[in-house]
N, CA, C and O atoms as a MOPAC input file, in Angstrom:
PM7 MOZYME 1SCF
protein

 N     39.95600 1    30.24100 1    51.57200 1
 C     41.35300 1    30.39400 1    51.22200 1
 C     41.81600 1    31.77200 1    51.65500 1
 O     41.09500 1    32.75900 1    51.50400 1
 N     42.99300 1    31.83000 1    52.18000 1
 C     43.57400 1    33.09100 1    52.63100 1
 C     44.07200 1    33.90200 1    51.45000 1
 O     44.42700 1    33.35100 1    50.40700 1
 N     44.09500 1    35.21300 1    51.62300 1
 C     44.70400 1    36.07300 1    50.61900 1
 C     46.20100 1    35.81800 1    50.60900 1
 O     46.81400 1    35.64300 1    51.66200 1
 N     46.78700 1    35.79800 1    49.42700 1
 C     48.22100 1    35.54600 1    49.30300 1
 C     48.87100 1    36.81400 1    48.78400 1
 O     48.59700 1    37.25500 1    47.66800 1
 N     49.72000 1    37.38700 1    49.59000 1
 C     50.39700 1    38.62500 1    49.22800 1
 C     51.24700 1    38.42500 1    47.98000 1
 O     51.85200 1    37.37000 1    47.79000 1
 N     51.28400 1    39.44600 1    47.13700 1
 C     52.07000 1    39.39000 1    45.90000 1
 C     53.55300 1    39.13200 1    46.17200 1
 O     54.25000 1    38.57200 1    45.32700 1
 N     54.03500 1    39.53900 1    47.34800 1
 C     55.44400 1    39.35900 1    47.70300 1
 C     55.68600 1    38.11500 1    48.55300 1
 O     56.76600 1    37.95800 1    49.12300 1
 N     54.69700 1    37.23500 1    48.64400 1
 C     54.85500 1    36.00900 1    49.43200 1
 C     55.98700 1    35.16200 1    48.85700 1
 O     56.18400 1    35.09700 1    47.64400 1
 N     56.71100 1    34.52700 1    49.74400 1
 C     57.77800 1    33.62400 1    49.29800 1
 C     57.16000 1    32.35100 1    48.72400 1
 O     55.98900 1    32.05400 1    48.96300 1
 N     57.95600 1    31.61100 1    47.97000 1
 C     57.48600 1    30.34100 1    47.43100 1
 C     57.04400 1    29.42100 1    48.56700 1
 O     56.03600 1    28.72700 1    48.44000 1
 N     57.77400 1    29.40900 1    49.65900 1
 C     57.42800 1    28.55600 1    50.79500 1
 C     56.07900 1    28.95200 1    51.39300 1
 O     55.30900 1    28.08400 1    51.80300 1
 N     55.78500 1    30.25300 1    51.44900 1
 C     54.49200 1    30.70500 1    51.97000 1
 C     53.35400 1    30.27000 1    51.04600 1
 O     52.30400 1    29.83200 1    51.51600 1
 N     53.56100 1    30.39100 1    49.73900 1
 C     52.54400 1    29.95500 1    48.78200 1
 C     52.35000 1    28.44700 1    48.87800 1
 O     51.21500 1    27.96800 1    48.87400 1
 N     53.43700 1    27.69700 1    48.96400 1
 C     53.34100 1    26.24300 1    49.09100 1
 C     52.55600 1    25.85600 1    50.34400 1
 O     51.77600 1    24.90400 1    50.31400 1
 N     52.75400 1    26.58300 1    51.44100 1
 C     52.03300 1    26.28100 1    52.68100 1
 C     50.52900 1    26.47800 1    52.51200 1
 O     49.74200 1    25.68200 1    53.02400 1
 N     50.12200 1    27.52600 1    51.80400 1
 C     48.69200 1    27.75200 1    51.55900 1
 C     48.12000 1    26.62500 1    50.70900 1
 O     47.07000 1    26.07300 1    51.03800 1
 N     48.80100 1    26.28000 1    49.61700 1
 C     48.25700 1    25.28500 1    48.69200 1
 C     48.47100 1    23.85900 1    49.16300 1
 O     47.95700 1    22.93200 1    48.53800 1
 N     49.20600 1    23.65100 1    50.23900 1
 C     49.29100 1    22.32300 1    50.84600 1
 C     47.90800 1    21.88200 1    51.32100 1
 O     47.64900 1    20.69000 1    51.48600 1
 N     47.01900 1    22.86600 1    51.53900 1
 C     45.64500 1    22.57300 1    51.95000 1
 C     44.76400 1    22.14300 1    50.78100 1
 O     43.60000 1    21.79900 1    50.98700 1
 N     45.28600 1    22.15600 1    49.57900 1
 C     44.56200 1    21.60500 1    48.42100 1
 C     44.88300 1    20.11000 1    48.41400 1
 O     45.73100 1    19.64300 1    47.65300 1
 N     44.19700 1    19.38700 1    49.26300 1
 C     44.56700 1    18.00300 1    49.55600 1
 C     44.46300 1    17.05300 1    48.37200 1
 O     45.26800 1    16.13000 1    48.25400 1
 N     43.49200 1    17.26100 1    47.49900 1
 C     43.40000 1    16.36200 1    46.35200 1
 C     44.63500 1    16.51300 1    45.47000 1
 O     45.26300 1    15.52000 1    45.10000 1
 N     44.98200 1    17.75600 1    45.13200 1
 C     46.12800 1    17.99000 1    44.24700 1
 C     47.44200 1    17.58400 1    44.90100 1
 O     48.27800 1    16.93800 1    44.26800 1
 N     47.63000 1    17.95900 1    46.16700 1
 C     48.93400 1    17.71900 1    46.79400 1
 C     49.06300 1    16.32600 1    47.39700 1
 O     50.08600 1    15.66500 1    47.21900 1
 N     48.03900 1    15.88000 1    48.10600 1
 C     48.13500 1    14.58000 1    48.78000 1
 C     47.80000 1    13.42200 1    47.83600 1
 O     48.58800 1    12.48600 1    47.69600 1
 N     46.64500 1    13.48400 1    47.19500 1
 C     46.20500 1    12.37200 1    46.35600 1
 C     46.98000 1    12.29400 1    45.04400 1
 O     47.30300 1    11.20100 1    44.57900 1
 N     47.27900 1    13.44600 1    44.44400 1
 C     47.92800 1    13.44800 1    43.12500 1
 C     49.44200 1    13.65400 1    43.21700 1
 O     50.17100 1    13.29400 1    42.29300 1
 N     49.91600 1    14.22900 1    44.32000 1
 C     51.35800 1    14.44300 1    44.48100 1
 C     51.88100 1    15.70800 1    43.81700 1
 O     53.08100 1    15.82600 1    43.56700 1
 N     50.98000 1    16.66700 1    43.52600 1
 C     51.41200 1    17.91400 1    42.87600 1
 C     52.23500 1    18.78600 1    43.82100 1
 O     52.01100 1    18.82000 1    45.03100 1
 N     53.19100 1    19.48500 1    43.22300 1
 C     54.04000 1    20.43300 1    43.95200 1
 C     54.00000 1    21.78800 1    43.24000 1
 O     53.96400 1    21.85200 1    42.01100 1
 N     54.00700 1    22.85800 1    44.02000 1
 C     54.13000 1    24.20800 1    43.48200 1
 C     55.61700 1    24.51400 1    43.40100 1
 O     56.31600 1    24.46800 1    44.41300 1
 N     56.11300 1    24.82900 1    42.19000 1
 C     57.54900 1    25.09500 1    42.03600 1
 C     57.85900 1    26.54300 1    41.66000 1
 O     58.99200 1    26.99300 1    41.83200 1
 N     56.86500 1    27.27900 1    41.14800 1
 C     57.00700 1    28.71600 1    40.90000 1
 C     55.66700 1    29.35800 1    41.17900 1
 O     54.61600 1    28.78700 1    40.88800 1
 N     55.71400 1    30.57400 1    41.75800 1
 C     54.47000 1    31.27100 1    42.06000 1
 C     54.68900 1    32.77500 1    42.02000 1
 O     55.57200 1    33.31100 1    42.69000 1
 N     53.87100 1    33.43900 1    41.22300 1
 C     53.89900 1    34.89400 1    41.14300 1
 C     52.51800 1    35.33900 1    40.67700 1
 O     51.71400 1    34.52500 1    40.22300 1
 N     52.25600 1    36.61600 1    40.79200 1
 C     50.97500 1    37.13200 1    40.31600 1
 C     50.86300 1    36.86300 1    38.81200 1
 O     51.68900 1    37.33500 1    38.03100 1
 N     49.84200 1    36.10400 1    38.41300 1
 C     49.61300 1    35.82200 1    37.01200 1
 C     50.48100 1    34.73900 1    36.40700 1
 O     50.43300 1    34.52800 1    35.19500 1
 N     51.27800 1    34.04300 1    37.21200 1
 C     52.18200 1    33.00100 1    36.69800 1
 C     52.39600 1    31.93600 1    37.77100 1
 O     52.56700 1    32.25000 1    38.94900 1
 N     52.38200 1    30.67700 1    37.34800 1
 C     52.72100 1    29.59600 1    38.27600 1
 C     53.15500 1    28.36600 1    37.49700 1
 O     52.76000 1    28.15200 1    36.35100 1
 N     53.97900 1    27.56800 1    38.15600 1
 C     54.39800 1    26.27200 1    37.62300 1
 C     54.16500 1    25.23900 1    38.71700 1
 O     54.57400 1    25.42000 1    39.86400 1
 N     53.49500 1    24.14700 1    38.33500 1
 C     53.29700 1    23.01800 1    39.23500 1
 C     53.75100 1    21.75000 1    38.52000 1
 O     53.89600 1    21.73200 1    37.29700 1
 N     53.97100 1    20.70100 1    39.29000 1
 C     54.45100 1    19.45500 1    38.68400 1
 C     54.11100 1    18.27700 1    39.57300 1
 O     53.79200 1    18.43900 1    40.75100 1
 N     54.18400 1    17.08500 1    38.99100 1
 C     54.16700 1    15.85900 1    39.77900 1
 C     54.93900 1    14.78400 1    39.03100 1
 O     55.03700 1    14.80000 1    37.80400 1
 N     55.48500 1    13.84700 1    39.80200 1
 C     56.16600 1    12.68800 1    39.24100 1
 C     55.10400 1    11.65100 1    38.90800 1
 O     54.26900 1    11.31700 1    39.74800 1
 N     55.13800 1    11.14800 1    37.69500 1
 C     54.14900 1    10.16500 1    37.24700 1
 C     54.40700 1     8.83000 1    37.95600 1
 O     55.51800 1     8.30000 1    37.92800 1
 N     53.36600 1     8.30800 1    38.58400 1
 C     53.44600 1     7.02000 1    39.27500 1
 C     52.42600 1     6.07000 1    38.65400 1
 O     51.59600 1     6.51000 1    37.85800 1
 N     52.46200 1     4.80100 1    38.98900 1
 C     51.43900 1     3.87900 1    38.49000 1
 C     50.02300 1     4.31600 1    38.86300 1
 O     49.07700 1     4.02200 1    38.13200 1
 N     49.86700 1     5.00900 1    39.98200 1
 C     48.55800 1     5.48200 1    40.41400 1
 C     47.97200 1     6.57500 1    39.52900 1
 O     46.77600 1     6.85500 1    39.61900 1
 N     48.78500 1     7.20100 1    38.67600 1
 C     48.30700 1     8.23000 1    37.74900 1
 C     47.86900 1     7.64600 1    36.40900 1
 O     47.31200 1     8.35900 1    35.57400 1
 N     48.11300 1     6.37100 1    36.20100 1
 C     47.89400 1     5.77100 1    34.87500 1
 C     46.49800 1     5.17200 1    34.74100 1
 O     45.91400 1     4.68200 1    35.70700 1
 N     45.97900 1     5.22500 1    33.50500 1
 C     44.69300 1     4.60400 1    33.19900 1
 C     44.92200 1     3.16500 1    32.72000 1
 O     46.04700 1     2.66500 1    32.73400 1
 N     43.85000 1     2.52200 1    32.30400 1
 C     43.95300 1     1.10900 1    31.91400 1
 C     44.76300 1     0.90900 1    30.64600 1
 O     45.19400 1    -0.21200 1    30.37300 1
 N     44.98400 1     1.94700 1    29.86900 1
 C     45.79300 1     1.85200 1    28.64400 1
 C     47.27500 1     2.13200 1    28.91100 1
 O     48.10900 1     1.98900 1    28.01700 1
 N     47.59300 1     2.53100 1    30.14000 1
 C     48.97700 1     2.82300 1    30.50200 1
 C     49.34900 1     4.28900 1    30.39100 1
 O     50.45100 1     4.67800 1    30.77600 1
 N     48.44100 1     5.11300 1    29.86900 1
 C     48.69500 1     6.54900 1    29.78100 1
 C     48.32800 1     7.25200 1    31.07400 1
 O     47.69800 1     6.66900 1    31.95600 1
 N     48.72900 1     8.51300 1    31.17600 1
 C     48.37400 1     9.29100 1    32.35700 1
 C     46.89700 1     9.66000 1    32.27100 1
 O     46.43800 1    10.16900 1    31.24800 1
 N     46.17000 1     9.40700 1    33.32700 1
 C     44.73800 1     9.68400 1    33.41500 1
 C     44.46100 1    11.16000 1    33.16000 1
 O     45.17000 1    12.02600 1    33.67400 1
 N     43.43600 1    11.44700 1    32.37200 1
 C     43.07500 1    12.81900 1    32.06500 1
 C     42.81500 1    13.65900 1    33.30300 1
 O     43.14700 1    14.84400 1    33.33400 1
 N     42.22700 1    13.05400 1    34.31700 1
 C     41.96200 1    13.78200 1    35.56400 1
 C     43.23800 1    14.21800 1    36.26300 1
 O     43.27300 1    15.28400 1    36.87800 1
 N     44.27800 1    13.41400 1    36.17600 1
 C     45.56000 1    13.78800 1    36.77400 1
 C     46.18800 1    14.95200 1    36.00700 1
 O     46.76200 1    15.86400 1    36.60200 1
 N     46.07000 1    14.90700 1    34.68600 1
 C     46.59600 1    15.99800 1    33.85400 1
 C     45.83700 1    17.28100 1    34.16400 1
 O     46.43800 1    18.34600 1    34.31100 1
 N     44.51200 1    17.17700 1    34.26300 1
 C     43.71400 1    18.35400 1    34.59500 1
 C     44.08400 1    18.89700 1    35.97500 1
 O     44.14100 1    20.11200 1    36.16800 1
 N     44.33300 1    18.01300 1    36.92500 1
 C     44.63000 1    18.45200 1    38.29000 1
 C     45.89500 1    19.28800 1    38.35100 1
 O     45.91000 1    20.32000 1    39.02200 1
 N     46.95900 1    18.87500 1    37.67000 1
 C     48.20000 1    19.65400 1    37.72000 1
 C     48.00000 1    21.00600 1    37.03800 1
 O     48.57900 1    22.00400 1    37.46600 1
 N     47.18600 1    21.04800 1    35.97900 1
 C     46.88100 1    22.31300 1    35.30600 1
 C     46.01100 1    23.20100 1    36.19300 1
 O     46.24400 1    24.40600 1    36.29000 1
 N     45.02400 1    22.61600 1    36.82900 1
 C     44.11400 1    23.37000 1    37.68700 1
 C     44.84700 1    23.97800 1    38.87300 1
 O     44.55600 1    25.10700 1    39.26900 1
 N     45.78800 1    23.24500 1    39.44000 1
 C     46.56100 1    23.78800 1    40.56000 1
 C     47.43100 1    24.95900 1    40.10100 1
 O     47.51400 1    25.97100 1    40.79700 1
 N     48.07600 1    24.83900 1    38.95000 1
 C     48.89000 1    25.95000 1    38.43700 1
 C     48.02800 1    27.18700 1    38.24300 1
 O     48.41800 1    28.29000 1    38.62400 1
 N     46.86000 1    27.00100 1    37.65200 1
 C     45.91200 1    28.10900 1    37.46000 1
 C     45.50000 1    28.70200 1    38.79700 1
 O     45.46900 1    29.92500 1    38.93600 1
 N     45.18200 1    27.87300 1    39.78600 1
 C     44.75500 1    28.36700 1    41.09600 1
 C     45.83300 1    29.21900 1    41.74000 1
 O     45.54100 1    30.27200 1    42.30800 1
 N     47.07000 1    28.77300 1    41.65600 1
 C     48.17500 1    29.53200 1    42.23700 1
 C     48.34400 1    30.85900 1    41.50000 1
 O     48.39400 1    31.91800 1    42.12600 1
 N     48.43100 1    30.80200 1    40.17600 1
 C     48.66300 1    32.01500 1    39.38700 1
 C     47.55600 1    33.04100 1    39.57400 1
 O     47.82300 1    34.24300 1    39.57700 1
 N     46.32700 1    32.58700 1    39.72900 1
 C     45.19700 1    33.51400 1    39.81400 1
 C     44.92100 1    34.01600 1    41.22400 1
 O     44.12100 1    34.93600 1    41.39600 1
 N     45.55700 1    33.44100 1    42.23400 1
 C     45.31000 1    33.86600 1    43.60900 1
 C     46.44900 1    34.64800 1    44.23600 1
 O     46.22300 1    35.38100 1    45.19900 1
 N     47.66000 1    34.51800 1    43.72600 1
 C     48.77600 1    35.28800 1    44.28500 1
 C     48.59200 1    36.75600 1    43.91100 1
 O     48.48400 1    37.09500 1    42.73300 1
 N     48.55700 1    37.62400 1    44.92100 1
 C     48.44100 1    39.05500 1    44.68900 1
 C     47.06200 1    39.52900 1    44.29700 1
 O     46.90600 1    40.66800 1    43.85800 1
 N     46.05300 1    38.68000 1    44.44400 1
 C     44.67500 1    39.02500 1    44.07500 1
 C     43.74600 1    38.80200 1    45.26500 1
 O     44.10800 1    38.14800 1    46.24300 1
 N     42.53900 1    39.36100 1    45.15800 1
 C     41.51500 1    38.95900 1    46.11100 1
 C     41.23300 1    37.48000 1    45.84200 1
 O     41.65800 1    36.93700 1    44.82300 1
 N     40.52400 1    36.84200 1    46.74900 1
 C     40.21900 1    35.42300 1    46.56100 1
 C     39.58700 1    35.24700 1    45.17900 1
 O     38.65700 1    35.96400 1    44.81000 1
 N     40.10900 1    34.28000 1    44.42700 1
 C     39.69900 1    34.06400 1    43.04400 1
 C     39.22000 1    32.62700 1    42.88300 1
 O     39.84000 1    31.69300 1    43.39100 1
 N     38.10300 1    32.46200 1    42.16600 1
 C     37.54500 1    31.12700 1    41.93500 1
 C     37.34100 1    30.90100 1    40.44400 1
 O     37.12300 1    31.84600 1    39.68500 1
 N     37.41200 1    29.66200 1    40.04200 1
 C     37.20600 1    29.28700 1    38.64700 1
 C     35.72100 1    29.34300 1    38.30600 1
 O     34.87700 1    28.92900 1    39.10100 1
 N     35.40900 1    29.85900 1    37.11500 1
 C     34.03200 1    29.81000 1    36.62300 1
 C     33.92500 1    28.93200 1    35.38000 1
 O     32.83300 1    28.49100 1    35.02100 1
 N     35.06300 1    28.67600 1    34.71800 1
 C     35.04200 1    27.83300 1    33.53000 1
 C     36.44200 1    27.30900 1    33.25900 1
 O     37.43000 1    28.03200 1    33.39000 1
 N     36.50900 1    26.04100 1    32.87900 1
 C     37.78900 1    25.44000 1    32.49400 1
 C     37.55900 1    24.52900 1    31.29300 1
 O     36.53800 1    23.84800 1    31.20000 1
 N     38.52000 1    24.52900 1    30.38100 1
 C     38.47100 1    23.65900 1    29.21700 1
 C     39.86800 1    23.07900 1    29.02000 1
 O     40.86400 1    23.79100 1    29.14900 1
 N     39.94000 1    21.80400 1    28.71200 1
 C     41.24900 1    21.19100 1    28.49800 1
 C     41.23200 1    20.41500 1    27.18800 1
 O     40.25000 1    19.75400 1    26.84800 1
 N     42.32700 1    20.51100 1    26.47100 1
 C     42.52500 1    19.75900 1    25.23700 1
 C     43.76500 1    18.90500 1    25.42000 1
 O     44.84000 1    19.41600 1    25.73300 1
 N     43.61400 1    17.61500 1    25.22600 1
 C     44.72900 1    16.69000 1    25.36300 1
 C     45.43000 1    16.59800 1    24.01800 1
 O     44.79300 1    16.33200 1    22.99900 1
 N     46.73600 1    16.81600 1    24.01000 1
 C     47.48800 1    16.93200 1    22.76900 1
 C     48.26700 1    15.67100 1    22.42200 1
 O     48.26900 1    15.24400 1    21.26800 1
 N     48.92200 1    15.07700 1    23.39800 1
 C     49.66200 1    13.83900 1    23.15000 1
 C     49.96800 1    13.16100 1    24.47700 1
 O     49.85600 1    13.76900 1    25.54200 1
 N     50.34900 1    11.91000 1    24.39900 1
 C     50.68100 1    11.15800 1    25.60700 1
 C     52.02100 1    11.61600 1    26.15900 1
 O     52.93800 1    11.95100 1    25.40800 1
 N     52.11900 1    11.62500 1    27.46600 1
 C     53.39200 1    11.94200 1    28.11400 1
 C     54.39100 1    10.83100 1    27.81100 1
 O     54.04200 1     9.65000 1    27.83400 1
 N     55.62100 1    11.21000 1    27.53200 1
 C     56.68700 1    10.23500 1    27.27400 1
 C     57.65200 1    10.13400 1    28.44400 1
 O     58.35200 1     9.13400 1    28.60600 1
 N     57.67700 1    11.18100 1    29.25300 1
 C     58.62600 1    11.23600 1    30.36000 1
 C     58.05700 1    10.68800 1    31.65300 1
 O     57.09300 1     9.92200 1    31.66200 1
 N     58.68100 1    11.10300 1    32.74300 1
 C     58.32600 1    10.61000 1    34.07600 1
 C     57.74500 1    11.69100 1    34.97100 1
 O     57.45600 1    11.43500 1    36.14000 1
 N     57.56600 1    12.91100 1    34.43600 1
 C     57.06700 1    14.02400 1    35.23100 1
 C     56.16600 1    14.87700 1    34.35200 1
 O     56.43700 1    15.05200 1    33.16400 1
 N     55.08100 1    15.41600 1    34.94000 1
 C     54.24900 1    16.39000 1    34.24600 1
 C     54.47400 1    17.76100 1    34.86400 1
 O     54.57500 1    17.90200 1    36.08300 1
 N     54.54900 1    18.76700 1    34.00200 1
 C     54.81700 1    20.14100 1    34.41600 1
 C     53.74200 1    21.03300 1    33.79600 1
 O     53.53700 1    21.01500 1    32.58200 1
 N     53.06000 1    21.81000 1    34.63300 1
 C     52.01500 1    22.72600 1    34.17000 1
 C     52.47700 1    24.16200 1    34.39300 1
 O     52.91500 1    24.52400 1    35.48500 1
 N     52.37100 1    24.97000 1    33.34300 1
 C     52.75300 1    26.38600 1    33.42700 1
 C     51.53500 1    27.22300 1    33.07500 1
 O     51.03600 1    27.16200 1    31.95100 1
 N     51.06000 1    28.00100 1    34.03400 1
 C     49.89500 1    28.86300 1    33.85100 1
 C     50.33900 1    30.31100 1    33.72500 1
 O     51.20000 1    30.78500 1    34.46700 1
 N     49.72500 1    31.00600 1    32.75700 1
 C     50.00900 1    32.43100 1    32.53200 1
 C     48.68700 1    33.16800 1    32.34700 1
 O     47.75200 1    32.64600 1    31.74100 1
 N     48.62300 1    34.36900 1    32.86900 1
 C     47.43500 1    35.19300 1    32.68700 1
 C     47.42600 1    35.74300 1    31.26000 1
 O     48.45100 1    36.21500 1    30.76900 1
 N     46.27800 1    35.68300 1    30.59900 1
 C     46.10300 1    36.27300 1    29.27900 1
 C     45.52900 1    37.68000 1    29.40100 1
 O     45.95900 1    38.59800 1    28.70300 1
 N     44.55900 1    37.83900 1    30.28800 1
 C     43.96400 1    39.14400 1    30.56600 1
 C     43.44300 1    39.11700 1    31.99100 1
 O     42.71500 1    38.20100 1    32.37600 1
 N     43.81100 1    40.11100 1    32.76500 1
 C     43.38100 1    40.18800 1    34.15400 1
 C     42.53300 1    41.43600 1    34.32500 1
 O     43.05500 1    42.55000 1    34.36100 1
 N     41.23100 1    41.24800 1    34.42900 1
 C     40.32600 1    42.37100 1    34.61600 1
 C     39.97800 1    42.57100 1    36.07300 1
 O     40.47700 1    41.86900 1    36.95300 1
 N     39.11500 1    43.53800 1    36.31300 1
 C     38.71500 1    43.84600 1    37.68100 1
 C     37.92100 1    42.70100 1    38.30100 1
 O     38.09100 1    42.39100 1    39.48000 1
 N     37.04900 1    42.07000 1    37.50400 1
 C     36.21300 1    40.99300 1    38.02000 1
 C     36.58800 1    39.64200 1    37.42600 1
 O     36.68700 1    38.65300 1    38.15100 1
 N     36.79500 1    39.59300 1    36.11700 1
 C     37.13500 1    38.33800 1    35.44700 1
 C     38.58300 1    38.34900 1    34.97900 1
 O     39.14900 1    39.40100 1    34.68000 1
 N     39.16900 1    37.16000 1    34.92300 1
 C     40.51500 1    37.00500 1    34.37500 1
 C     40.54000 1    35.73100 1    33.53700 1
 O     39.75100 1    34.81000 1    33.75000 1
 N     41.46100 1    35.70200 1    32.58200 1
 C     41.56000 1    34.60500 1    31.62600 1
 C     42.99000 1    34.08400 1    31.61900 1
 O     43.94500 1    34.85800 1    31.56200 1
 N     43.12400 1    32.76200 1    31.67600 1
 C     44.42400 1    32.11500 1    31.78400 1
 C     44.56700 1    31.01100 1    30.74400 1
 O     43.58000 1    30.42600 1    30.29600 1
 N     45.81100 1    30.73800 1    30.37200 1
 C     46.14200 1    29.56000 1    29.57300 1
 C     47.21500 1    28.79200 1    30.33600 1
 O     48.15000 1    29.37500 1    30.88400 1
 N     47.05800 1    27.48600 1    30.35600 1
 C     48.00400 1    26.62100 1    31.04800 1
 C     48.44600 1    25.51600 1    30.09000 1
 O     47.61500 1    24.80300 1    29.52800 1
 N     49.73900 1    25.38300 1    29.91000 1
 C     50.29600 1    24.31400 1    29.09100 1
 C     50.87900 1    23.24200 1    30.00400 1
 O     51.57100 1    23.54600 1    30.97600 1
 N     50.59600 1    21.99900 1    29.68400 1
 C     51.13800 1    20.86200 1    30.42000 1
 C     52.08400 1    20.11900 1    29.48400 1
 O     51.71400 1    19.76100 1    28.36500 1
 N     53.30000 1    19.89300 1    29.94900 1
 C     54.30100 1    19.13400 1    29.20600 1
 C     54.89600 1    18.08700 1    30.13900 1
 O     54.64600 1    18.09600 1    31.34400 1
 N     55.68400 1    17.18800 1    29.56700 1
 C     56.51300 1    16.34800 1    30.42600 1
 C     57.90100 1    16.97000 1    30.47500 1
 O     58.14600 1    17.98100 1    29.81700 1
 N     58.80500 1    16.38900 1    31.23900 1
 C     60.15000 1    16.97800 1    31.38300 1
 C     60.96600 1    16.87800 1    30.10100 1
 O     62.03000 1    17.48900 1    30.00300 1
 N     60.49200 1    16.12400 1    29.12100 1
 C     61.16400 1    16.02600 1    27.82500 1
 C     60.68100 1    17.10700 1    26.85700 1
 O     61.20700 1    17.23500 1    25.75100 1
 N     59.68200 1    17.88100 1    27.27400 1
 C     59.12800 1    18.92700 1    26.42700 1
 C     57.94700 1    18.48800 1    25.57400 1
 O     57.46400 1    19.26200 1    24.74700 1
 N     57.47500 1    17.26700 1    25.76000 1
 C     56.32900 1    16.77600 1    25.00400 1
 C     55.08200 1    17.56900 1    25.36900 1
 O     54.73000 1    17.63200 1    26.54700 1
 N     54.39500 1    18.18300 1    24.39200 1
 C     53.15100 1    18.89900 1    24.71600 1
 C     52.04300 1    17.89900 1    25.02600 1
 O     51.63300 1    17.13200 1    24.15500 1
 N     51.56300 1    17.90600 1    26.25700 1
 C     50.57100 1    16.93100 1    26.71300 1
 C     49.16400 1    17.52000 1    26.66700 1
 O     48.23200 1    16.84800 1    26.22600 1
 N     48.99500 1    18.76100 1    27.11500 1
 C     47.65300 1    19.36200 1    27.14300 1
 C     47.74400 1    20.88100 1    27.18400 1
 O     48.76300 1    21.47200 1    27.54300 1
 N     46.61600 1    21.48300 1    26.79600 1
 C     46.45400 1    22.93200 1    26.92900 1
 C     45.10700 1    23.15700 1    27.60300 1
 O     44.08300 1    22.63600 1    27.16100 1
 N     45.12200 1    23.93800 1    28.67700 1
 C     43.88000 1    24.26300 1    29.37800 1
 C     43.66800 1    25.77200 1    29.32500 1
 O     44.61700 1    26.55100 1    29.41900 1
 N     42.42500 1    26.16200 1    29.17400 1
 C     42.07100 1    27.57500 1    29.28100 1
 C     41.07900 1    27.70800 1    30.42600 1
 O     40.17500 1    26.88900 1    30.59000 1
 N     41.26900 1    28.75400 1    31.20900 1
 C     40.43500 1    28.94900 1    32.38500 1
 C     39.97000 1    30.39700 1    32.47100 1
 O     40.69100 1    31.33000 1    32.11500 1
 N     38.76100 1    30.55000 1    32.95000 1
 C     38.19500 1    31.85100 1    33.27200 1
 C     37.91200 1    31.85500 1    34.76300 1
 O     37.39300 1    30.87800 1    35.30500 1
 N     38.25000 1    32.94900 1    35.42600 1
 C     38.02000 1    33.01400 1    36.85600 1
 C     37.40400 1    34.34900 1    37.24000 1
 O     37.41500 1    35.31100 1    36.47200 1
 N     36.86800 1    34.37400 1    38.45400 1
 C     36.25800 1    35.57600 1    38.99300 1
 C     36.99400 1    35.96500 1    40.27800 1
 O     37.21300 1    35.14700 1    41.17200 1
 N     37.36200 1    37.23700 1    40.33300 1
 C     37.94200 1    37.78900 1    41.56000 1
 C     36.78000 1    38.18100 1    42.47000 1
 O     35.94900 1    39.01300 1    42.10600 1
 N     36.73000 1    37.57900 1    43.64700 1
 C     35.67700 1    37.91400 1    44.59600 1
 C     36.05800 1    39.20400 1    45.30600 1
 O     37.21900 1    39.39800 1    45.66400 1
 N     35.11700 1    40.05600 1    45.50500 1
 C     35.37900 1    41.31600 1    46.18700 1
 C     35.44000 1    41.07500 1    47.68600 1
 O     34.71100 1    40.24600 1    48.23000 1
 N     36.30700 1    41.80100 1    48.32700 1
 C     36.49800 1    41.63600 1    49.77500 1
 C     35.27300 1    42.09200 1    50.53900 1
 O     35.25200 1    42.02700 1    51.76800 1

């Protein structure tokens, strides 16, 4: 993954993460906000995101959260990789879109800690993910 300058435009960040083929191509995720330590991603819920019970598949929920975390932790940083992720599912989505908002909790020299909330467009709390990442040295 290329280094992403802190002053990169949204279009430049989107171009880098377009190469995250599972999130963007298979799941339909889009990057809608990107800054150092902050990102918002989303996707429109389709029948392909649903499990046998009709709810949104946990893997799809995790994917939109993971992409938000990846964007937030890589903009303005050295290449950053996840070392741990945990997700708690809070309630079923009621709307037609999932939105993930990732924020940095603590950004250290080597490790950083993030929280990502996933909601639908109606504001329904769907999941909370916590992630730990490592900044790789150049």
